[in-house]
Every structure is written in C-alpha cells, then in structure tokens.
C-alpha positions in Angstrom: 112.3 382.1 85.8 111.2 378.4 84.2 110.1 378.7 80.9 106.6 377.3 81.6 106.0 380.9 83.1 104.1 382.0 79.8 104.0 386.0 80.1 102.9 388.4 77.1 101.4 391.7 77.2 97.2 392.3 77.3 96.1 395.0 74.7 95.2 397.3 78.3 98.8 397.5 78.8 99.2 395.1 81.9 101.5 391.7 81.5 99.4 388.1 81.8 101.1 385.3 83.2 100.5 381.7 83.9 102.0 379.0 86.0 100.8 375.4 86.0 99.3 374.3 89.3 97.0 371.0 88.6 95.8 368.4 86.0 92.2 368.0 86.0 90.7 363.9 85.2 91.7 363.9 82.0 95.3 364.5 82.2 94.6 368.9 81.0 97.2 371.3 82.5 95.1 373.8 84.6 96.6 377.2 85.0 96.9 380.0 87.5 96.4 383.3 86.0 98.5 386.9 87.3 98.3 390.2 85.7 101.0 393.3 87.0 101.5 396.3 85.1 105.0 395.6 84.7 107.1 392.1 83.7 109.2 392.6 86.9 106.3 393.1 88.9 105.1 390.2 87.1 107.7 387.9 87.4 108.1 389.0 91.7 104.1 387.2 92.1 104.5 384.0 90.2 108.1 383.4 91.7 106.0 383.9 95.0 103.7 381.6 93.7 106.4 378.9 93.5 107.7 379.4 96.3 104.6 379.1 98.0 104.1 375.4 96.0 102.1 376.6 93.9 104.0 374.6 90.8 104.6 372.0 88.7 105.7 370.1 91.9 102.6 369.7 93.6 101.4 367.4 90.8 103.7 364.9 89.8 103.3 362.0 90.4 105.8 359.5 88.1 109.1 358.2 89.7 112.4 358.8 88.2 112.0 355.3 87.3 109.5 355.9 85.0 110.6 358.7 83.6 114.1 357.3 82.4 112.4 354.7 80.8 109.9 356.5 79.1 113.4 359.5 77.8 115.1 355.9 76.4 112.0 354.8 74.6 112.0 358.4 72.9 115.3 358.5 71.6 115.5 355.3 70.9 115.0 356.0 67.3 116.6 359.7 67.3 120.4 358.6 67.9 123.0 355.9 66.4 122.3 352.5 68.3 126.2 352.9 70.1 124.8 355.7 71.4 121.6 354.5 72.4 123.7 351.7 74.1 125.7 354.2 76.6 122.4 355.9 77.1 120.5 352.6 78.4 123.7 351.5 80.7 123.8 355.4 82.2 119.9 354.5 83.0 120.1 351.1 84.0 123.6 351.4 86.4 123.1 354.9 87.7 120.1 357.1 87.4 117.8 354.2 88.5 119.3 352.3 90.7 120.3 355.2 93.1 116.8 357.1 92.8 115.1 353.8 92.5 111.3 354.4 92.7 111.7 358.1 94.0 108.6 360.3 93.1 109.9 363.2 90.6 108.6 365.6 92.7 111.0 364.9 95.9 113.8 365.3 93.7 115.6 368.6 94.1 118.6 371.0 93.5 120.0 369.2 97.0 119.2 366.2 96.0 120.6 366.2 92.7 123.9 367.3 94.6 124.2 364.5 96.9 123.9 362.6 93.9 126.9 364.0 92.5 129.5 363.9 95.7 128.3 360.3 96.0 129.1 359.3 92.4 132.6 361.0 93.1 132.5 359.6 96.5 131.7 355.9 96.0 130.2 355.3 92.4 131.5 352.3 91.4 129.2 349.5 91.7 131.5 347.5 94.6 131.1 350.8 96.5 134.9 351.1 96.8 136.1 354.3 95.0 134.5 356.6 93.2 133.9 357.9 89.7 136.0 359.9 87.5 134.8 363.4 87.1 134.3 363.0 83.1 131.9 359.7 83.9 129.9 361.9 86.6 129.3 364.6 83.9 128.3 362.3 81.4 125.8 360.7 84.0 124.7 364.1 84.6 124.7 365.2 80.8 122.0 362.1 80.2 120.2 363.0 83.3 119.9 366.5 82.3 117.6 365.1 79.1 115.5 362.9 80.8 114.6 366.2 83.2 114.0 367.9 79.7 112.1 365.7 78.8 110.1 365.6 82.0 109.6 369.6 81.4 108.2 369.8 77.9 106.5 366.3 77.6 104.5 366.7 81.0 105.6 370.6 82.1 107.2 369.1 85.3 109.9 371.8 87.0 113.3 371.2 86.0 115.0 370.0 89.8 119.0 370.1 87.5 118.4 373.7 86.0 120.5 375.5 88.4 123.3 372.5 88.7 127.0 372.5 87.5 128.8 370.3 86.5 131.6 369.6 88.6 134.7 370.6 86.8 137.7 368.4 85.1 140.6 368.1 85.7 142.8 368.5 82.4 145.1 365.4 82.5 148.4 366.6 80.5 149.9 363.7 78.6 152.7 364.6 76.5 152.3 363.3 73.0 155.2 361.1 71.4 158.4 363.1 70.9 161.0 362.5 68.1 162.6 359.7 69.6 159.3 357.7 70.6 157.6 358.4 66.9 161.4 357.1 65.3 161.8 353.9 67.7 158.2 353.0 67.0 158.2 353.5 63.3 161.4 351.6 62.8 160.0 348.5 64.9 156.4 348.3 62.7 158.6 348.4 59.8 160.6 346.2 60.7 158.3 343.6 62.0 155.2 344.6 59.4 152.3 342.3 59.5 148.6 343.9 59.5 148.5 345.3 62.7 151.6 346.8 62.4 150.8 348.4 59.0 147.7 349.7 61.0 149.3 351.2 63.5 151.7 353.0 61.1 148.8 354.4 58.7 147.1 355.5 62.4 150.6 357.7 63.2 150.3 359.3 59.3 146.4 360.3 59.2 144.9 360.7 62.8 142.7 358.2 62.7 140.4 356.8 65.7 140.8 353.4 66.8 137.2 352.5 65.7 137.7 353.8 62.3 141.4 351.8 62.0 139.7 348.7 62.9 136.9 349.1 60.5 138.9 350.0 57.3 139.0 347.2 54.2 141.4 347.5 51.5 138.4 348.8 49.0 139.2 352.2 51.2 142.4 352.6 49.8 142.7 355.0 46.6 146.6 353.9 45.4 145.9 355.8 42.5 144.5 359.5 43.9 146.7 358.2 47.0 143.9 358.5 50.2 142.2 356.6 52.3 138.6 357.2 52.5 136.6 356.9 55.8 133.0 356.2 56.4 132.5 353.7 59.3 133.7 352.8 62.4 133.3 349.4 64.5 132.8 349.4 68.7 131.9 346.4 70.7 128.0 347.1 71.9 125.5 345.6 74.9 122.6 343.6 72.5 119.4 343.0 74.4 117.7 342.5 70.9 116.8 339.2 72.2 116.1 339.7 75.6 119.7 338.0 76.5 122.2 340.5 77.7 125.3 339.5 75.5 127.5 342.3 73.1 127.7 342.4 69.7 130.7 344.6 67.5 128.6 347.1 65.5 129.1 349.1 62.9 128.1 352.7 61.9 128.9 355.9 60.1 131.4 357.8 62.2 130.9 360.0 64.7 129.6 363.1 62.7 129.0 363.9 59.1 132.8 366.0 59.2 134.4 362.4 59.7 133.4 361.1 56.8 136.8 362.1 54.8 138.9 361.5 52.5 142.6 361.6 54.1 146.2 362.1 52.1 148.9 359.0 52.9 152.4 359.9 52.5 154.1 358.2 49.8 155.8 355.8 52.0 152.4 354.8 53.6 151.1 354.2 50.1 154.6 352.4 48.6 154.0 349.6 52.2 150.2 349.3 51.4 150.8 348.5 47.6 153.2 346.2 48.2 151.0 344.6 50.9 147.4 345.1 49.3 145.3 341.9 49.3 141.3 340.9 48.5 139.6 344.4 48.3 136.4 342.8 50.6 139.3 342.1 53.6 139.7 344.2 56.1 143.4 346.1 56.7 144.3 344.6 60.2 143.4 341.0 59.9 143.4 340.0 56.1 140.6 338.5 56.4 137.1 338.9 56.0 136.6 339.4 60.2 137.4 342.5 61.6 139.9 343.0 64.8 137.7 344.7 67.4 139.0 347.7 68.8 140.0 346.2 72.3 141.6 344.0 70.8 143.5 346.7 68.9 144.4 348.4 72.0 146.4 344.8 73.4 148.2 344.7 70.6 149.5 348.3 70.4 150.3 348.1 74.3 152.6 345.1 73.3 154.3 347.1 69.9 155.3 350.2 72.9 156.7 347.2 75.2 158.7 345.9 72.0 160.3 348.8 71.2 161.1 350.8 74.3 158.6 353.0 74.1 156.6 354.4 77.2 152.7 353.3 77.9 150.2 355.2 76.2 146.5 354.9 74.9 146.0 354.6 71.3 144.5 357.4 70.9 147.6 359.0 71.4 148.8 358.4 68.2 145.8 360.6 66.9 147.1 363.8 69.3 151.0 363.3 67.9 149.4 363.3 64.3 147.3 366.4 65.3 150.4 367.9 66.8 153.1 366.8 64.5 150.8 368.7 61.7 150.7 371.7 63.1 154.4 372.0 64.0 155.1 371.5 60.5 153.1 374.0 59.8 149.6 372.8 58.4 146.6 375.4 58.7 144.6 374.7 61.2 141.3 374.0 59.3 142.9 371.7 57.1 143.9 369.6 60.4 140.4 369.9 61.8 139.1 368.5 58.2 141.6 365.7 58.4 140.5 364.7 61.9 137.3 364.5 61.2 136.2 367.4 63.4 133.4 369.6 63.1 134.9 372.6 64.0 138.3 374.0 64.8 137.9 374.8 68.3 137.9 371.0 69.0 141.3 370.6 67.4 142.7 373.3 68.9 141.5 372.4 72.7 141.6 368.5 72.6 144.5 367.7 70.0 146.9 370.5 69.5 149.9 369.9 72.0 152.7 372.2 71.4 156.1 371.1 72.7 158.3 372.7 74.7 160.5 373.1 72.1 158.4 374.3 69.8 157.4 377.3 72.1 161.1 378.0 72.8 161.8 378.1 68.9 158.7 380.7 68.8 159.9 382.9 71.6 163.0 382.9 69.5 161.3 384.8 66.9 160.9 388.1 69.2 164.4 388.1 69.9 166.0 391.4 68.3 169.0 391.0 65.4 
C-alpha cells in the first residue's frame, strides 16, 4: 500500500483512509475518503479505488524530463560536485533520451522493466552492445531517487516501487600474490621516481587512486610515521560557464571515515625521508601540479608490463593491501579504519579475498593430532 494512503482510527472505532484523486485550480490536492471497521477492509477498498484509476496517475501532468531536471536542481546543493556531475551525466545521457517527453503518468512497472532490458542490451550511445549491470544499477538508483522526489513533492504514484534491480555478477579477480608483489616491489625500488614512490605508498596503505594523486608532502608525518588522508582528486565535467568542459576537482574523501591517518612501514618512511620535497608539492609529481588519476592508471599499467606482472587495475592494490592485512592477523575493525570504510561489512564483502593457500592453512587447524 502506498505511503500516500493515509489511514488513522476514528473516535467511533472505525478506520478512515484517503487517497489523492485530483488537484484544484490552485494545485492543492483533492482526496477521496474511505471508511471501514478494520484496516484490512479499508485497504481493500482503497486498493480497489487505485485499480479503477482513482490514483495520482490521473492528474500527473509533468513529463519525466521536467521531473528529472527538477530533481537535479533539488540535489545540487546537497551533494558533492563530483556526485552531482555523475547524476547529471546519468540523467542527460540515459534517462531523458529514453523517456524524452513521456508523461510521468504513462510510466509504470512494465515501462521501467523495458527500460532496464533496453539498457542491458542496447544501452550504449552507438547502439552497439549493452551497458554493464553495475552501470544499469547506478542508472536505476538515480531513477529511483527521481520517482521518490515526485512522490513526496507532488504525491505522484511511484512506478519503480516494485521494480527489482538486476543482479550483479561478482567478479573474482585474484589479488596480487607473493611473487607478483615481490616483482613489483623490487622494480619500484630499483626504478624509484615520484610516480613509483606513490605506487609503493599505495601498496602499503591501501589508498584510493584519487587519494594518492591528491597527496602532498605536507601530509607525510615522519615523526609519527603516518600519512594523513584529507582530500581526493578526480576529473569532472564543468558546465559553470555554459561550455561543456572538464576540470580537475579536489574534494573531501568519500565519507568522514575516509579522513584518516594511516601508519606506514619503516622502509616506506625511510624512502619518504630520503626523497622529501617542498611540503606544498604533490608527491606523485614533485611539483605544485598534481598527476590526475587517469594518468596514474596509465603509468601503473606500464610499470606492470615492465616488471612482468599481469595487467590489473590500480584499485587491486587496495584489495591486495586489505587481504594481506587480514592474512597477517590484523583486526578487521582496524583494517576497516585503515581503508576509510564506514563499517566493517564493506571491508569483508568487497576487499578481503582469502587465497587458497590461506584457506588450506585454516583447514589444517582442524586436523586431529
């Protein structure tokens, strides 16, 4: 039963409920009232009224385009600029082009499901191939927020309420093993430069790529042996001047939990002390200009090729760090805080990957002496 079906118990013992059926000339909602001796009976009456067309669909005269743009304006001041750019891209590239000027009242569960199937099969701009399940889930998450906005702002029926998100297939990409870590570490030490020093820091701190790209020498505390994480950098779309362009954007990390101090191993601290530069310069560049994440990802791929390690994403260093910490006996709560997660479930479900060797060691403990 929709939340707009207001139900309460009257003094005479009966239950009263109402549903929106229209708007007057001033835009104020008009309701139809129902009465029954039990809540069950009342809900059945109200549901029947909805089935017969007496619902908010009957007076919804806004298009999906209008509601989508309204919603964007409503969230602009409540979210980070990088998040807003992501929402704007989803709305302008996926939601508005598909629904065009379709009236919101025309959109129901069947239409949403067709939209999901289309995006999974033909969702790319050139019409070749579909979008990933993760991308479609992100689009639907944004669409869900828009429909909730329409529901609470205008009391419109929510067409996505009973829509289920497509299931994601969990990719099991093995973290770097002992041999790969040794090869990578040896290459980085033998070919030490600003970029390779940044990769080493990431290997032994689990930083996100945006966080390590935003690191300055002032964030390194050699006395306490820590690195302070307080910002991240990424390239986002900038429409501030009416011209579509991109810009490097610095902001706070993903959450307050991501603002943290991470202890570093002694040999990393020694390297940092030997290569220290001006406190206002960025670690990855050694200058006042940062290295952006995409460039760092490219450099990392080149390093992997040079040292003979399989081609993996930079983010796998974070997975590897988390898994290694657990295998070394770190407390899961400590690992979660080191990674900057808001709760330990994120750490366990996304970043901890037990190797088959570790599993064998655990099983050996079951042997009877």
